All heavy atoms as an XYZ file, in Angstrom:
786
protein
N       0.872     -1.180      0.004
C       0.037     -0.026     -0.043
C       0.941      1.175     -0.012
O       1.903      1.243      0.687
C      -0.894     -0.011      1.176
C      -1.780      1.262      1.256
C      -1.784     -1.240      1.184
N       0.448      2.248     -0.802
C       1.217      3.387     -0.875
C       0.809      4.486      0.150
O       0.144      5.468     -0.163
C       1.052      4.006     -2.262
C       1.530      3.043     -3.323
C       0.515      1.950     -3.765
C       2.690      3.147     -3.976
C       0.970      1.152     -4.747
C       3.044      2.255     -4.977
C       2.151      1.275     -5.346
O       2.622      0.342     -6.284
N       1.151      4.266      1.426
C       0.992      5.259      2.457
C       1.822      6.389      2.505
O       3.045      6.127      2.442
C       0.671      4.597      3.719
C      -0.465      3.738      4.077
C      -0.375      3.105      5.445
C      -1.703      4.460      3.923
N       1.334      7.607      2.548
C       2.174      8.789      2.515
C       2.731      9.134      3.924
O       1.932      9.068      4.924
C       1.304      9.846      1.925
C       0.622      9.467      0.699
C       2.149     11.181      1.643
C       1.486      8.930     -0.412
N       3.998      9.486      4.011
C       4.483      9.811      5.337
C       3.686     10.920      6.073
O       3.512     10.822      7.243
C       5.930     10.423      4.979
C       6.228      9.711      3.855
C       5.002      9.610      3.048
N       3.209     11.822      5.404
C       2.324     12.937      6.061
C       1.059     12.257      6.705
O       0.717     12.671      7.841
C       1.885     13.874      5.059
C       1.146     15.077      5.718
C       1.575     16.152      6.338
C      -0.327     15.056      5.926
N       0.515     16.899      6.823
C      -0.631     16.271      6.516
C      -1.370     14.248      5.441
C      -1.952     16.631      6.938
C      -2.638     14.660      5.857
C      -2.941     15.732      6.459
N       0.479     11.450      5.918
C      -0.728     10.780      6.584
C      -0.422      9.861      7.766
O      -1.076      9.988      8.747
C      -1.409      9.933      5.490
C      -1.984     10.854      4.430
C      -2.574      9.043      6.053
C      -2.640     10.053      3.266
N       0.768      9.187      7.683
C       1.114      8.502      8.785
C       1.444      9.298     10.083
O       1.167      8.835     11.224
C       2.435      7.671      8.422
C       2.169      6.426      7.537
C       3.592      5.641      7.429
C       3.321      4.456      6.597
N       4.601      3.640      6.401
N       2.030     10.472      9.844
C       2.300     11.333     10.960
C       1.005     11.944     11.602
O       1.000     12.427     12.668
C       3.335     12.406     10.630
O       2.585     13.288      9.720
N      -0.037     12.065     10.854
C      -1.270     12.626     11.241
C      -2.310     11.637     11.735
O      -3.392     12.189     12.254
C      -1.869     13.571     10.127
C      -0.907     14.642      9.751
C      -0.497     15.632     10.694
O      -1.353     16.164     11.421
N       0.677     15.956     10.814
N      -2.129     10.432     11.549
C      -3.255      9.470     11.846
C      -2.592      8.215     12.583
O      -1.486      7.959     12.433
C      -3.917      9.063     10.554
O      -2.973      8.384      9.713
C      -4.670     10.138      9.852
N      -3.487      7.518     13.218
C      -3.174      6.183     13.745
C      -3.177      5.076     12.564
O      -3.748      5.384     11.504
C      -4.054      5.744     14.942
O      -5.318      5.483     14.328
C      -4.075      6.794     15.971
N      -2.637      3.975     12.948
C      -2.552      2.923     11.914
C      -4.077      2.539     11.676
O      -4.428      2.268     10.448
C      -1.888      1.781     12.391
C      -1.746      0.591     11.409
C      -0.840     -0.543     11.748
O      -0.100     -0.269     12.727
O      -0.960     -1.547     11.257
N      -4.945      2.377     12.678
C      -6.302      2.006     12.532
C      -7.032      3.046     11.624
O      -7.853      2.674     10.830
C      -6.971      1.914     13.817
C      -8.374      1.387     13.717
C      -9.103      1.226     15.003
C     -10.542      0.684     14.764
N     -11.209      0.281     15.924
N      -6.747      4.346     11.871
C      -7.439      5.358     11.001
C      -6.960      5.253      9.545
O      -7.775      5.422      8.776
C      -7.036      6.771     11.575
C      -7.773      7.110     12.764
C      -7.278      8.341     13.529
O      -6.062      8.668     13.462
N      -8.084      9.201     14.126
N      -5.665      5.012      9.373
C      -5.136      4.873      7.961
C      -5.840      3.613      7.317
O      -6.136      3.706      6.133
C      -3.611      4.617      7.983
C      -2.790      5.878      8.340
C      -1.484      5.884      8.133
N      -0.747      4.872      8.837
C      -0.222      4.940      9.977
N      -0.482      6.056     10.704
N       0.294      3.792     10.631
N      -5.966      2.553      8.015
C      -6.656      1.358      7.399
C      -8.075      1.742      7.060
O      -8.588      1.299      6.027
C      -6.535      0.201      8.498
C      -5.216     -0.334      8.625
C      -5.163     -1.285      9.706
O      -6.247     -1.671     10.344
O      -4.070     -1.901      9.916
N      -8.822      2.512      7.910
C     -10.158      2.799      7.666
C     -10.273      3.750      6.398
O     -11.012      3.577      5.541
C     -10.803      3.614      8.855
C     -12.163      3.926      8.625
C     -12.860      4.631      9.813
O     -12.312      4.590     10.946
O     -14.007      5.038      9.735
N      -9.256      4.728      6.400
C      -9.378      5.612      5.205
C      -9.047      4.877      3.951
O      -9.689      5.047      2.933
C      -8.350      6.814      5.383
C      -8.696      7.698      6.522
C      -8.020      7.572      4.071
C      -7.672      8.703      7.017
N      -8.054      4.044      3.977
C      -7.729      3.153      2.732
C      -8.957      2.285      2.436
O      -9.222      2.190      1.199
C      -6.552      2.396      2.976
C      -5.273      3.102      2.769
O      -5.187      3.894      1.759
N      -4.285      2.974      3.543
N      -9.601      1.688      3.317
C     -10.698      0.902      3.034
C     -11.870      1.767      2.323
O     -12.412      1.336      1.418
C     -11.207      0.257      4.275
N     -12.116      2.900      2.920
C     -13.125      3.784      2.299
C     -12.796      4.182      0.887
O     -13.670      4.359     -0.073
C     -13.421      5.047      3.137
C     -14.382      4.541      4.382
C     -14.025      4.612      5.712
C     -15.680      4.020      4.303
N     -15.087      4.266      6.405
C     -16.037      3.753      5.601
C     -16.561      3.572      3.303
C     -17.274      3.226      5.970
C     -17.734      3.014      3.612
C     -18.192      2.894      4.908
N     -11.535      4.487      0.722
C     -11.108      5.006     -0.646
C     -11.263      3.830     -1.625
O     -11.773      4.049     -2.729
C      -9.491      5.464     -0.567
C      -9.037      5.647     -1.981
C      -9.486      6.772      0.205
N     -10.828      2.650     -1.232
C     -10.997      1.465     -2.137
C     -12.451      1.152     -2.385
O     -12.930      0.993     -3.599
C     -10.406      0.207     -1.485
C     -10.307     -0.884     -2.548
C      -9.438     -2.055     -1.954
C      -9.442     -3.113     -2.968
N      -8.688     -4.263     -2.389
N     -13.368      1.310     -1.434
C     -14.728      1.131     -1.525
C     -15.351      2.166     -2.558
O     -16.104      1.826     -3.460
C     -15.466      1.162     -0.322
C     -15.129     -0.087      0.535
C     -17.066      1.327     -0.452
C     -15.739     -0.042      2.031
N     -14.921      3.412     -2.394
C     -15.338      4.480     -3.170
C     -14.928      4.297     -4.657
O     -15.627      4.545     -5.610
C     -15.001      5.814     -2.699
N     -13.644      3.822     -4.772
C     -13.103      3.719     -6.184
C     -13.864      2.577     -6.884
O     -14.165      2.651     -8.077
C     -11.549      3.381     -6.167
S     -10.620      4.842     -5.661
N     -14.194      1.405     -6.165
C     -14.886      0.452     -6.782
C     -16.229      0.819     -7.230
O     -16.802      0.461     -8.283
C     -14.918     -0.833     -5.877
N     -16.901      1.550     -6.287
C     -18.271      2.085     -6.568
C     -18.284      2.988     -7.760
O     -19.104      2.983     -8.641
C     -18.848      2.787     -5.364
N     -17.227      3.893     -7.778
C     -17.095      4.823     -8.886
C     -16.995      4.148    -10.193
O     -17.626      4.536    -11.228
C     -15.953      5.795     -8.712
N     -16.105      3.121    -10.174
C     -15.956      2.345    -11.516
C     -17.292      1.675    -11.896
O     -17.620      1.772    -13.050
C     -14.869      1.166    -11.155
C     -14.387      0.491    -12.503
C     -13.650      1.454    -13.432
O     -13.214      2.554    -12.956
O     -13.509      1.145    -14.556
N     -18.010      1.065    -11.111
C     -19.376      0.481    -11.495
C     -20.280      1.497    -11.934
O     -20.961      1.327    -12.951
C     -19.906     -0.303    -10.203
C     -19.178     -1.440     -9.782
C     -19.140     -2.523    -10.866
O     -20.084     -2.780    -11.484
N     -17.945     -3.042    -11.136
N     -20.435      2.614    -11.201
C     -21.355      3.687    -11.604
C     -20.912      4.235    -12.922
O     -21.748      4.743    -13.732
C     -21.463      4.754    -10.472
C     -22.098      4.287     -9.131
C     -21.879      5.296     -8.055
C     -23.574      3.902     -9.330
N     -19.713      4.508    -13.132
C     -19.124      5.012    -14.462
C     -19.584      4.110    -15.592
O     -20.120      4.587    -16.568
C     -17.602      5.134    -14.315
C     -17.092      5.669    -15.605
C     -17.113      6.969    -15.983
C     -16.473      4.840    -16.516
C     -16.539      7.560    -17.218
C     -15.914      5.275    -17.756
C     -15.928      6.652    -17.987
O     -15.397      7.132    -19.160
N     -19.361      2.963    -15.411
C     -19.752      1.941    -16.534
C     -21.287      1.746    -16.780
O     -21.722      1.135    -17.786
C     -18.991      0.545    -16.351
C     -17.558      0.711    -16.592
N     -17.078      0.831    -17.754
C     -16.594      0.641    -15.739
C     -15.694      0.893    -17.736
N     -15.361      0.812    -16.428
N     -22.026      2.167    -15.855
C     -23.516      2.236    -16.007
C     -24.055      3.622    -16.341
O     -25.247      3.838    -16.284
C     -24.136      1.607    -14.814
O     -23.856      2.369    -13.572
C     -23.887      0.175    -14.567
N     -23.047      4.479    -16.669
C     -23.479      5.838    -17.030
C     -24.297      6.638    -16.079
O     -24.986      7.661    -16.189
C     -24.328      5.935    -18.343
C     -23.431      5.402    -19.540
O     -22.235      5.628    -19.479
O     -23.983      4.808    -20.442
N     -24.106      6.310    -14.646
C     -24.628      7.055    -13.675
C     -23.827      8.311    -13.309
O     -24.423      9.316    -12.960
C     -24.854      6.114    -12.422
C     -25.326      6.887    -11.159
C     -25.816      4.942    -12.700
N     -22.530      8.107    -13.412
C     -21.629      9.247    -13.134
C     -20.693      9.324    -14.323
O     -20.528      8.563    -15.091
C     -20.764      9.074    -11.884
C     -19.874      7.858    -11.973
C     -21.642      8.971    -10.644
C     -18.833      7.696    -10.933
N     -20.198     10.601    -14.448
C     -19.210     10.878    -15.546
C     -17.658     11.046    -15.053
O     -16.850     10.650    -15.747
C     -19.548     12.192    -16.239
C     -20.948     12.140    -16.928
C     -21.070     11.002    -17.875
O     -20.140     10.883    -18.752
N     -22.120     10.234    -17.842
N     -17.516     11.489    -13.749
C     -16.197     11.726    -13.166
C     -15.917     10.760    -12.012
O     -16.447     11.130    -10.938
C     -16.113     13.156    -12.872
C     -14.672     13.644    -12.505
O     -13.945     12.796    -12.125
O     -14.449     14.885    -12.384
N     -15.159      9.730    -12.245
C     -14.912      8.851    -11.156
C     -14.119      9.421    -10.003
O     -14.498      9.144     -8.799
C     -14.205      7.601    -11.688
C     -15.074      6.782    -12.630
C     -14.276      5.710    -13.401
N     -13.545      6.333    -14.413
C     -13.030      5.664    -15.474
N     -13.146      4.377    -15.480
N     -12.431      6.330    -16.467
N     -13.167     10.214    -10.300
C     -12.331     10.721     -9.294
C     -13.107     11.711     -8.319
O     -13.057     11.660     -7.144
C     -11.101     11.496     -9.709
C     -10.129     11.906     -8.716
C      -8.889     12.526     -9.195
C      -7.938     11.362     -9.565
N      -6.617     11.804    -10.131
N     -13.943     12.491     -9.045
C     -14.839     13.492     -8.258
C     -15.789     12.733     -7.327
O     -16.146     13.163     -6.191
C     -15.524     14.511     -9.168
C     -16.146     15.573     -8.451
C     -15.288     16.402     -7.711
O     -14.172     16.911     -8.203
N     -15.536     16.689     -6.422
N     -16.391     11.589     -7.921
C     -17.212     10.746     -7.078
C     -16.517     10.310     -5.825
O     -17.085     10.391     -4.718
C     -17.691      9.630     -7.852
C     -18.472      8.679     -7.044
C     -19.901      8.871     -6.950
C     -17.974      7.564     -6.318
C     -20.618      7.958     -6.112
C     -18.698      6.661     -5.560
C     -20.078      6.871     -5.375
O     -20.825      6.066     -4.679
N     -15.278      9.865     -5.932
C     -14.505      9.434     -4.686
C     -14.230     10.590     -3.757
O     -14.496     10.424     -2.503
C     -13.205      8.773     -5.099
C     -12.299      8.425     -3.901
C     -13.404      7.582     -6.046
N     -13.834     11.721     -4.287
C     -13.648     12.984     -3.411
C     -14.932     13.274     -2.721
O     -14.898     13.490     -1.523
C     -13.190     14.080     -4.247
C     -11.768     13.768     -4.807
C     -13.098     15.293     -3.497
C     -11.234     14.694     -5.842
N     -15.972     13.358     -3.385
C     -17.290     13.687     -2.813
C     -17.793     12.600     -1.750
O     -18.228     12.943     -0.694
C     -18.394     13.808     -3.878
C     -18.249     14.972     -4.779
O     -17.433     15.935     -4.455
O     -18.874     14.975     -5.820
N     -17.460     11.361     -2.065
C     -17.727     10.175     -1.089
C     -16.963     10.430      0.217
O     -17.599     10.312      1.227
C     -17.371      8.935     -1.790
C     -17.603      7.736     -0.917
C     -18.909      7.042     -1.010
C     -16.653      7.259     -0.057
C     -19.065      5.939     -0.258
C     -16.970      6.222      0.720
C     -18.082      5.420      0.548
N     -15.718     10.692      0.153
C     -14.901     10.979      1.253
C     -15.331     12.193      2.077
O     -15.391     12.073      3.224
C     -13.360     11.123      0.875
C     -12.813      9.903      0.182
S     -12.720      8.453      1.236
C     -11.428      8.803      2.328
N     -15.706     13.188      1.408
C     -16.231     14.440      2.012
C     -17.561     14.056      2.891
O     -17.740     14.501      3.926
C     -16.459     15.536      1.115
C     -17.347     16.694      1.749
C     -15.160     16.172      0.504
N     -18.418     13.352      2.108
C     -19.625     12.943      2.807
C     -19.406     11.910      4.154
O     -20.252     12.020      5.020
C     -20.554     12.183      1.882
C     -21.207     13.170      0.851
C     -22.112     12.386     -0.246
C     -22.553     13.341     -1.207
N     -23.245     12.705     -2.347
N     -18.379     11.215      4.056
C     -17.990     10.424      5.105
C     -17.290     11.235      6.204
O     -16.965     10.687      7.299
C     -17.062      9.262      4.716
C     -17.806      8.192      3.973
C     -18.610      7.437      5.023
C     -19.168      6.090      4.476
N     -20.070      5.604      5.505
N     -16.958     12.413      5.989
C     -16.253     13.327      6.820
C     -14.817     12.810      7.152
O     -14.378     12.933      8.230
C     -17.036     13.565      8.032
C     -16.647     14.779      8.817
O     -16.169     15.708      8.218
N     -16.716     14.837     10.188
N     -14.245     12.221      6.130
C     -12.884     11.813      6.198
C     -11.996     12.811      5.512
O     -11.937     12.857      4.387
C     -12.762     10.348      5.517
C     -13.556      9.303      6.189
C     -13.562      8.087      5.251
C     -12.995      8.961      7.542
N     -11.293     13.463      6.382
C     -10.465     14.597      5.890
C      -9.087     14.160      5.627
O      -8.369     13.786      6.470
C     -10.431     15.734      6.906
C     -11.860     16.286      7.127
C     -11.939     17.318      8.212
C     -13.316     17.838      8.438
N     -13.657     18.315      9.620
N      -8.740     14.255      4.319
C      -7.418     13.960      3.900
C      -6.917     15.064      2.975
O      -7.743     15.574      2.188
C      -7.387     12.484      3.167
C      -6.013     12.149      2.641
C      -8.090     11.546      3.905
N      -5.692     15.392      3.085
C      -5.038     16.425      2.199
C      -5.417     16.020      0.789
O      -5.126     14.873      0.331
C      -3.642     16.424      2.510
C      -2.822     17.287      1.515
O      -2.772     17.029      0.299
N      -2.175     18.264      1.987
N      -5.854     16.909     -0.118
C      -6.250     16.579     -1.473
C      -5.146     15.875     -2.305
O      -5.423     14.953     -3.112
C      -6.646     17.946     -1.980
C      -7.004     18.796     -0.853
C      -6.221     18.400      0.294
N      -3.909     16.375     -2.105
C      -2.852     15.799     -2.918
C      -2.551     14.294     -2.352
O      -2.403     13.468     -3.265
C      -1.530     16.589     -2.692
C      -0.461     16.377     -3.666
O      -0.874     16.139     -4.888
O       0.618     16.265     -3.226
N      -2.723     14.001     -1.144
C      -2.501     12.691     -0.648
C      -3.638     11.819     -0.978
O      -3.451     10.591     -1.241
C      -2.411     12.819      0.977
C      -1.310     13.746      1.408
C       0.097     13.445      0.907
O       0.522     12.344      0.692
O       0.764     14.465      0.547
N      -4.818     12.442     -1.006
C      -5.968     11.686     -1.397
C      -5.931     11.217     -2.705
O      -6.174     10.107     -3.128
C      -7.324     12.509     -1.249
C      -8.621     11.764     -1.553
C      -8.883     10.467     -0.815
C      -9.856     12.677     -1.367
N      -5.433     12.097     -3.655
C      -5.200     11.792     -5.062
C      -4.251     10.563     -5.145
O      -4.614      9.657     -6.003
C      -4.656     13.010     -5.866
C      -4.550     12.781     -7.300
O      -5.545     12.275     -7.908
N      -3.456     13.059     -7.921
N      -3.285     10.536     -4.432
C      -2.296      9.416     -4.396
C      -2.919      8.153     -4.014
O      -2.654      7.041     -4.517
C      -0.998      9.752     -3.751
C      -0.159     10.851     -4.326
C       0.919     11.343     -3.445
C       1.651     12.418     -4.099
N       2.698     13.098     -3.345
N      -3.710      8.214     -2.966
C      -4.374      7.033     -2.406
C      -5.446      6.574     -3.450
O      -5.604      5.328     -3.553
C      -5.056      7.520     -1.080
C      -4.129      7.862     -0.056
S      -5.057      8.471      1.489
C      -5.635      6.864      2.119
N      -6.149      7.411     -4.151
C      -7.048      7.008     -5.164
C      -6.269      6.215     -6.284
O      -6.828      5.113     -6.586
C      -7.745      8.246     -5.758
C      -8.780      8.830     -4.638
C      -8.537      7.896     -7.049
C      -9.426     10.171     -5.075
N      -5.159      6.746     -6.733
C      -4.460      6.142     -7.709
C      -3.944      4.648     -7.244
O      -4.110      3.849     -8.138
C      -3.255      6.982     -8.198
C      -3.611      8.363     -8.826
C      -4.377      8.137    -10.143
O      -4.151      7.173    -10.885
O      -5.365      8.941    -10.380
N      -3.500      4.529     -6.051
C      -3.064      3.268     -5.508
C      -4.239      2.341     -5.379
O      -4.095      1.175     -5.822
C      -2.383      3.533     -4.086
N      -5.362      2.889     -4.941
C      -6.520      2.063     -4.965
C      -7.016      1.585     -6.322
O      -7.339      0.283     -6.468
C      -7.691      2.694     -4.190
N      -7.078      2.364     -7.220
C      -7.421      1.960     -8.605
C      -6.450      0.974     -9.141
O      -6.877     -0.011     -9.817
C      -7.519      3.283     -9.556
C      -7.594      2.882    -11.045
C      -8.669      4.155     -9.124
N      -5.188      1.191     -8.963
C      -4.127      0.232     -9.400
C      -4.381     -1.195     -8.802
O      -4.472     -2.182     -9.420
C      -2.754      0.657     -9.042
C      -1.593     -0.205     -9.468
C      -1.541     -0.340    -10.971
C      -0.334      0.300     -8.915
N      -4.647     -1.196     -7.456
C      -5.001     -2.398     -6.810
C      -6.267     -3.126     -7.384
O      -6.360     -4.382     -7.608
C      -5.059     -2.218     -5.393
C      -5.334     -3.488     -4.544
C      -5.227     -3.195     -2.967
O      -4.733     -2.140     -2.581
O      -5.829     -4.044     -2.286
N      -7.354     -2.273     -7.566
C      -8.611     -2.810     -8.076
C      -8.481     -3.437     -9.469
O      -8.897     -4.473     -9.807
C      -9.644     -1.739     -8.013
C     -10.063     -1.436     -6.518
C     -10.973     -2.058     -8.818
C     -10.841     -0.140     -6.440
N      -7.719     -2.640    -10.345
C      -7.442     -3.138    -11.644
C      -6.772     -4.402    -11.683
O      -7.079     -5.330    -12.546
C      -6.818     -2.016    -12.496
C      -7.668     -0.938    -12.793
O      -8.796     -1.026    -12.843
N      -7.037      0.219    -13.128
N      -5.727     -4.703    -10.788
C      -4.927     -5.910    -10.687
C      -6.026     -6.981    -10.198
O      -5.882     -8.130    -10.829
C      -3.847     -5.818     -9.804
C      -2.635     -4.980    -10.228
C      -1.564     -4.892     -9.280
C      -0.435     -4.154     -9.821
N       0.648     -4.092     -8.785
N      -6.857     -6.751     -9.272
C      -7.762     -7.740     -8.843
C      -8.729     -8.249     -9.860
O      -8.969     -9.414    -10.180
C      -8.569     -7.302     -7.580
C      -7.770     -7.178     -6.443
C      -8.366     -6.461     -5.177
O      -9.576     -5.984     -5.385
O      -7.745     -6.166     -4.154
N      -9.231     -7.213    -10.634
C     -10.301     -7.454    -11.624
C      -9.503     -8.099    -12.883
O     -10.144     -9.073    -13.536
C     -10.913     -6.204    -12.052
C     -11.855     -5.651    -11.093
C     -12.243     -6.254     -9.978
C     -12.669     -4.429    -11.178
N     -13.138     -5.525     -9.263
C     -13.452     -4.426     -9.993
C     -12.655     -3.446    -12.102
C     -14.260     -3.377     -9.802
C     -13.583     -2.341    -11.737
C     -14.307     -2.356    -10.648
N      -8.263     -7.935    -13.060
C      -7.611     -8.670    -14.216
C      -7.352    -10.036    -13.844
O      -7.444    -10.916    -14.671
C      -6.255     -7.896    -14.440
N      -7.179    -10.366    -12.549
C      -6.931    -11.679    -12.128
C      -8.300    -12.511    -12.308
O      -8.242    -13.502    -12.709
C      -6.505    -11.685    -10.628
C      -5.132    -11.298    -10.373
C      -4.634    -11.179     -8.986
O      -5.439    -11.699     -8.086
O      -3.599    -10.652     -8.754
N      -9.412    -11.825    -11.827
C     -10.634    -12.454    -11.907
C     -10.980    -12.751    -13.432
O     -11.421    -13.803    -13.710
C     -11.797    -11.619    -11.381
C     -13.159    -12.121    -11.666
C     -11.548    -11.526     -9.787
N     -10.685    -11.753    -14.330
C     -10.923    -11.991    -15.754
C     -10.127    -12.975    -16.343
O     -10.604    -13.857    -17.017
C     -10.714    -10.663    -16.335
N      -8.898    -13.154    -15.843
C      -8.015    -14.226    -16.374
C      -8.520    -15.594    -15.877
O      -8.477    -16.615    -16.529
N      -8.995    -15.667    -14.610
C      -9.608    -16.897    -14.128
C     -10.774    -17.409    -14.920
O     -11.037    -18.448    -15.183
C      -9.862    -16.776    -12.633
C      -8.728    -16.742    -11.763
C      -8.981    -16.364    -10.302
O     -10.147    -16.325    -10.003
O      -7.982    -16.131     -9.521
N     -11.680    -16.404    -15.261
C     -12.943    -16.729    -15.942
C     -12.538    -17.190    -17.374
O     -13.150    -18.049    -17.913
C     -13.866    -15.427    -16.026
C     -14.462    -15.175    -14.689
C     -15.451    -14.068    -14.928
C     -16.102    -13.848    -13.498
N     -17.238    -12.869    -13.587
N     -11.581    -16.469    -17.992
C     -11.107    -16.904    -19.349
C     -10.510    -18.254    -19.355
O     -10.782    -19.119    -20.271
C     -10.081    -15.974    -19.835
C      -9.647    -16.168    -21.271
C      -8.700    -15.082    -21.768
C      -8.430    -15.367    -23.243
N      -7.551    -14.319    -23.718
N      -9.719    -18.693    -18.260
C      -9.137    -19.984    -18.134
C     -10.309    -20.953    -17.976
O     -10.322    -22.168    -18.445
C      -8.269    -19.978    -16.888
C      -7.394    -21.259    -16.868
C      -6.507    -21.258    -15.660
O      -5.497    -20.213    -15.702
O      -6.527    -22.018    -14.711
N     -11.284    -20.706    -17.132
C     -12.439    -21.561    -16.946
C     -13.126    -21.895    -18.248
O     -13.604    -23.000    -18.480
C     -13.409    -21.071    -15.855
C     -12.875    -21.076    -14.461
C     -13.881    -20.399    -13.492
O     -14.939    -20.019    -13.906
O     -13.387    -20.198    -12.296
N     -13.405    -20.881    -19.081
C     -14.113    -20.975    -20.266
C     -13.368    -21.811    -21.294
O     -13.862    -22.641    -21.943
C     -14.352    -19.537    -20.960
N     -12.016    -21.577    -21.249
C     -11.166    -22.377    -22.185
C     -11.139    -23.983    -21.701
O     -11.274    -24.810    -22.550
C      -9.675    -21.987    -22.079
O      -9.678    -20.478    -22.457
C      -8.676    -22.738    -23.018
N     -11.202    -24.218    -20.364
C     -11.306    -25.493    -19.898
C     -12.592    -26.192    -20.253
O     -12.532    -27.358    -20.677
C     -11.118    -25.667    -18.388
C      -9.700    -25.197    -17.905
O      -8.680    -25.244    -18.856
O      -9.429    -24.932    -16.736
N     -13.635    -25.446    -20.223
C     -14.940    -25.908    -20.531
C     -15.030    -26.144    -21.987
O     -15.592    -27.240    -22.417
C     -16.010    -24.950    -20.064
C     -16.238    -24.861    -18.609
C     -17.184    -23.811    -18.224
O     -17.865    -23.054    -19.167
O     -17.400    -23.535    -17.033
N     -14.391    -25.354    -22.868
C     -14.459    -25.512    -24.322
C     -13.663    -26.930    -24.616
O     -14.035    -27.633    -25.425
C     -13.809    -24.449    -25.037
C     -14.734    -23.205    -25.101
C     -14.083    -21.907    -25.683
O     -12.969    -22.054    -26.157
O     -14.622    -20.856    -25.586
N     -12.604    -27.057    -24.014
C     -11.644    -28.300    -24.252
C     -12.454    -29.458    -23.920
O     -12.363    -30.511    -24.507
C     -10.376    -28.163    -23.424
O      -9.587    -27.043    -23.887
N     -13.203    -29.505    -22.728
C     -13.921    -30.607    -22.261
C     -15.084    -30.901    -23.279
O     -15.378    -32.058    -23.502
C     -14.518    -30.435    -20.882
C     -13.443    -30.429    -19.800
C     -13.918    -30.019    -18.312
O     -15.203    -29.857    -18.302
O     -13.089    -29.878    -17.510
N     -15.710    -29.923    -23.699
C     -16.772    -30.090    -24.619
C     -16.424    -30.649    -25.979
O     -17.100    -31.371    -26.586
C     -17.535    -28.734    -24.943
N     -15.175    -30.353    -26.441
C     -14.702    -30.782    -27.822
C     -14.112    -32.226    -27.653
O     -13.810    -32.790    -28.658
C     -13.778    -29.827    -28.340
O     -12.563    -29.717    -27.558
N     -13.825    -32.668    -26.404
C     -13.174    -33.958    -26.241
C     -14.159    -35.113    -26.448
O     -15.219    -35.104    -26.509
C     -12.523    -34.035    -24.892
């Protein structure tokens, strides 16, 4: 996880974990809402979400946390997509045998 030294100095470990969890939840929600045309700006959605949760983070640091969360989410989704593709290939092989 890409925790910023400033955030570490201003928060406890538990608070950092909570902030990171909310950022990740907001990023995943933003991605889903974006792909269903509910929202247009994913990053602004995450920022608004954090404000509504009353989680105050320096905007520059929040931007970095959002980027790190998006990277992590994309990796997770790529793994899931790869597993599904592998399952489909296995099923096709079994069907043709």
